[in-house]
N, C-alpha and C positions, 0 to 999 in steps of 0.2 A: 859454528859452521864456517868453512872456508869461503863459501860463496859470498858471505857477508862482507868480506874484505876486498872483493873484486871491484875495480873501477867501473867495469861495464860487463854485463851479462847479455848474451844473445840467445834467444830461445827460438829454435827452429821447429816448424810443424810442416810436415809433408814437403821438406826441402826449401821452404820459404821462411824468411825471418818473420816470426809472429809477434815478437816483443823484444825490446832491448832497453837497457837502463841499468841502474845499480840495484842492489838487493832491496833497499828501502822503497824505491820508486815502484819496482815490479810487485812487491808485496801489497802496496796500496791499490794497485790496479785490479786485484782479484781475478787475474787472467790465468793463462796456462802455467806460467811460472809459479804462481801462488798455489795452484792445484798440485803441482809436482812437489813443492816443498811440504805442503800439508800431508800428502801421501807418504813422503819420506819420514816425516815426523811421527805419523801414526804407526807406520810399519816398524819403527824402532822398538815398539813395545809388544810386537807380536811374539807369541810363543808357539812353537811347533809341538804338536802332541804326537 
C-alpha cells in the first residue's frame, strides 16, 4: 500500500484532525485510521453477485 511509505498521514473527522502520524504508529493506535485500513483490506475480497 502506498500509505505505508508516507512520512506523515493526517486523518480528518468532521473537518478536524483526528489522528496524525506514520502508517505504523497509526495502526498501533487502533483508531479511525486503523478502521479505514481494515475496511479497505476486507473490501478487497468482496465479490458482487
